TORDOKE-125886 format. One line per 10 residues: their letters; for each residue z negated, y negated, x negated of C-alpha. Coordinates in Angstrom, 1 decimal. Example, Ala and Ser with C-alpha at 12.3 -4.5 7.8 and 13.67 -1.06 7.14 Angstrom:
BEGIN
as	-7.8,4.5,-12.3; -7.1,1.1,-13.7
This chain:
BEGIN
mpliqlqphp	-0.4,-0.2,-0.3; 0.7,-3.3,-1.6; -2.2,-5.7,-2.2; -0.1,-9.1,-1.2; 1.5,-8.1,2.5; 1.1,-10.1,6.0; -0.7,-7.1,7.3; -4.4,-7.5,6.5; -6.9,-5.3,4.5; -9.5,-3.7,5.4
ftilpshpsl	-12.8,-5.0,3.8; -12.7,-1.3,1.6; -9.6,-2.6,-0.4; -12.0,-5.4,-2.1; -13.1,-4.8,-5.5; -16.1,-4.4,-6.3; -19.1,-7.3,-5.5; -22.9,-7.2,-5.1; -22.3,-8.3,-1.5; -20.3,-5.6,-0.3
ppeparsevr	-21.6,-1.8,0.6; -20.8,0.6,-2.3; -17.4,2.5,-1.7; -17.0,5.0,-3.7; -13.0,3.9,-4.0; -13.6,0.2,-5.3; -12.1,-0.9,-7.8; -13.1,-2.5,-10.3; -12.2,-7.0,-9.4; -10.4,-6.3,-13.1
qvanaalqea	-7.6,-4.1,-11.7; -7.4,-5.6,-8.2; -6.4,-8.6,-10.1; -3.7,-6.5,-12.1; -2.1,-5.0,-9.1; -1.8,-8.0,-7.3; -0.3,-10.5,-10.5; 1.9,-7.4,-10.8; 3.5,-7.8,-7.3; 3.2,-11.7,-7.5
lellnsdlpt	5.6,-11.6,-11.0; 7.9,-8.8,-9.6; 8.1,-11.1,-5.7; 9.6,-14.0,-8.2; 11.2,-12.2,-11.8; 13.4,-9.5,-9.5; 13.1,-10.4,-5.7; 13.5,-14.2,-5.3; 17.1,-14.2,-6.9; 18.3,-12.1,-4.3
wekdsktrrs	16.8,-14.4,-0.8; 19.5,-16.2,1.0; 19.6,-20.0,-0.1; 19.5,-22.5,2.1; 23.3,-24.7,1.6; 21.4,-27.6,1.8; 18.5,-29.0,-0.2; 15.4,-30.7,1.3; 13.4,-34.1,0.8; 9.6,-34.7,0.9
ppanaeirll	9.0,-38.3,0.4; 7.0,-39.8,-1.2; 8.0,-36.6,-4.0; 11.9,-37.6,-5.4; 12.2,-34.2,-6.0; 14.9,-32.2,-4.7; 13.3,-28.7,-2.6; 15.3,-26.0,-2.5; 14.5,-23.2,0.3; 15.3,-19.5,0.7
rklrrheptl	14.7,-17.0,3.2; 14.6,-13.2,2.8; 13.2,-10.4,5.6; 11.1,-8.5,3.3; 10.6,-4.4,4.1; 7.6,-2.7,1.8; 8.5,0.7,0.8; 6.4,3.0,2.8; 3.5,4.9,1.3; 1.2,7.5,2.0
dttsnqkpef	-1.2,4.2,3.2; 1.6,2.8,5.3; 4.5,4.2,8.0; 7.9,3.8,8.1; 7.9,1.2,10.6; 5.8,-1.3,9.2; 7.8,-4.0,10.4; 9.9,-6.6,7.7; 8.6,-9.5,6.8; 10.1,-12.4,7.4
wvcrqsehhd	9.6,-14.6,3.5; 9.7,-18.4,2.9; 10.2,-19.5,-0.6; 10.7,-23.2,-1.7; 11.1,-24.4,-5.3; 11.3,-27.9,-6.4; 11.3,-29.1,-9.8; 9.3,-32.3,-11.0; 9.2,-34.9,-14.2; 5.7,-34.3,-16.0
atlvgsaswt	5.3,-37.4,-16.0; 2.2,-40.1,-13.7; 5.8,-41.9,-12.4; 6.2,-42.8,-8.5; 7.1,-39.6,-6.9; 6.2,-37.0,-9.2; 3.4,-35.7,-10.7; 2.4,-34.3,-14.8; 1.3,-30.7,-15.4; -2.5,-31.6,-15.8
efedglrseh	-2.0,-33.2,-12.5; -0.4,-30.1,-11.0; -3.0,-28.0,-13.0; -5.9,-29.7,-11.7; -5.1,-29.7,-8.0; -3.5,-26.6,-7.9; -5.1,-24.4,-9.6; -8.6,-25.9,-9.5; -10.7,-25.7,-6.5; -7.1,-25.0,-4.6
aehemeytps	-8.2,-24.1,-1.5; -10.0,-27.7,-1.2; -8.1,-29.8,-2.9; -5.6,-27.4,-0.3; -8.0,-29.8,2.5; -7.7,-32.7,1.4; -4.3,-33.2,1.4; -3.2,-30.9,4.4; -3.6,-32.3,7.7; -3.3,-28.9,9.2
vtgverllqw	-6.5,-26.9,7.2; -9.8,-28.4,8.5; -12.1,-26.3,7.1; -12.7,-24.1,3.7; -15.3,-21.2,3.7; -16.0,-19.4,0.7; -17.5,-15.4,1.2; -16.9,-13.5,-1.6; -16.2,-14.9,-6.0; -15.8,-13.0,-9.2
teqeigeldm	-16.9,-14.8,-12.0; -14.0,-14.9,-15.1; -15.6,-12.6,-17.4; -15.4,-10.3,-14.8; -11.9,-10.1,-15.0; -11.2,-10.9,-18.3; -7.9,-11.7,-19.7; -5.0,-10.2,-18.3; -1.4,-9.1,-19.8; 2.1,-9.1,-18.4
ngvnfkdvdv	5.0,-8.6,-20.9; 3.3,-10.0,-23.5; 1.9,-13.1,-21.9; -1.5,-13.7,-21.3; -3.4,-14.4,-17.9; -7.2,-15.7,-17.9; -9.5,-17.8,-16.6; -9.2,-17.2,-13.7; -10.6,-20.0,-10.8; -13.7,-17.8,-9.1
edqsttptai	-16.8,-18.1,-9.8; -20.0,-15.1,-9.1; -21.8,-15.4,-5.0; -23.7,-13.0,-4.4; -24.8,-12.4,-0.9; -25.6,-9.4,1.8; -23.1,-7.7,3.4; -25.0,-8.6,6.4; -25.1,-12.0,5.5; -21.5,-11.7,5.2
yekikstvpk	-20.7,-10.2,8.2; -23.1,-13.5,10.4; -21.2,-15.2,8.6; -18.1,-15.0,9.4; -19.0,-15.1,12.8; -21.2,-18.1,12.6; -17.6,-19.8,11.3; -15.4,-18.8,14.5; -15.2,-21.1,17.3; -15.1,-19.3,20.3
rtifanyasv	-11.3,-18.9,22.4; -9.8,-18.7,18.5; -6.2,-17.3,18.1; -6.4,-15.5,14.8; -3.1,-15.9,12.7; -2.1,-14.0,8.7; 0.0,-15.1,6.1; 0.3,-14.0,1.9; 1.5,-16.5,-0.8; 2.3,-16.3,-3.8
ervakknraa	2.5,-19.5,-6.0; 3.4,-20.4,-9.5; 3.4,-23.9,-11.6; 5.5,-23.5,-14.7; 6.6,-26.1,-17.1; 10.8,-26.0,-18.3; 11.6,-27.6,-21.5; 15.1,-29.3,-20.4; 18.1,-27.2,-22.1; 19.4,-28.5,-25.6
esssqiaser	22.9,-30.0,-25.6; 26.1,-29.4,-27.9; 26.0,-33.7,-29.1; 23.3,-35.0,-30.5; 22.9,-38.2,-28.5; 22.9,-36.5,-25.7; 20.2,-34.2,-27.0; 18.5,-36.9,-28.0; 18.5,-38.9,-24.8; 17.4,-35.7,-22.7
laqpslvqwt	14.2,-35.2,-25.8; 13.7,-38.8,-24.8; 12.6,-37.9,-20.9; 10.0,-36.0,-19.9; 9.7,-32.5,-19.7; 9.8,-30.7,-15.8; 7.4,-28.8,-13.5; 8.5,-26.1,-11.2; 6.6,-25.9,-7.8; 7.5,-22.7,-6.4
mattsdaggl	5.7,-20.8,-3.4; 6.8,-18.0,-1.2; 5.0,-17.1,1.9; 5.1,-15.0,4.6; 3.5,-15.6,8.0; 2.5,-14.8,11.5; 1.1,-17.8,13.8; 0.2,-15.9,16.4; -0.9,-16.8,20.2; 2.5,-17.4,22.3
ipqwvqknwt	4.1,-19.3,19.3; 7.5,-16.7,18.8; 8.7,-15.9,15.9; 11.5,-17.2,16.4; 9.9,-20.6,16.9; 8.1,-20.0,13.5; 11.6,-19.5,11.7; 13.7,-22.5,12.8; 13.6,-25.3,10.7; 14.8,-28.0,13.6
lggvpravva	11.9,-26.8,16.1; 9.0,-27.2,13.1; 8.5,-23.4,11.5; 7.4,-22.7,8.3; 10.4,-23.7,6.4; 9.9,-27.4,7.6; 6.3,-27.1,6.5; 6.5,-25.7,3.2; 8.6,-28.7,2.9; 6.4,-30.9,3.3
dvglfidwta	3.6,-29.4,1.5; 5.5,-31.1,-1.1; 5.5,-34.8,-0.2; 1.9,-34.3,0.9; 0.6,-33.5,-2.3; 2.4,-36.2,-4.0; 0.9,-38.5,-2.0; -2.8,-37.5,-2.7; -2.1,-37.4,-6.3; -0.9,-40.9,-6.5
krrast	-4.0,-41.4,-5.1; -6.2,-39.6,-6.8; -4.5,-41.4,-10.0; -4.7,-45.0,-8.3; -8.5,-44.3,-8.1; -9.0,-43.0,-11.7
């Protein structure tokens, strides 16, 4: 069973933690993090190039970057833990490139790192109107995860901290924070921010001009979701009706605007 999927997982899939009841089948957090990272890299590096591209790019002011949209119906291979009739998932991906500089309409690498890597959920609540609350139920320490190696690339400094409570307290917290008549939605996403150096040109003059320009920050986010309730899937997939494609594009402008305001306040 893949870790990154729309269908929710049971609590038993979570790695070992003092707040969870002991289960013989529980994996260590390093194993789970390694498997999730491997799936994410496979999606971004191998699967994404096969996705269908929209015929035109989009804009999301005040960001000055062009935003490319891609879509795909992804099917998971059936395993011993899944059935062959599992529905395909509708995935949307947006990809944009921004000048690595503290300029109007853009953000530097450091600003992307501070805004998206550190306290991601809390920051998302600050710049996304649809996110109204964040509750952390379980966290793990950096020391528990350690350093992960993927094809010679090291991943470390995972932004998680230890927080321990009893299993009963976790269930009670879930019940107490969910409002009455709540409509539950599901989503899964993969996000990557990567620094790109401008390609060298054969002409020395062109090369020197490009070296004088800032490098690029490529921001990629792919997601699958189900809003639940009475909203039909065809509405959720539709750009014109304000579905997921329009929402993920809007996030780019929201983040750049929020970053500019933070920059101005310092």
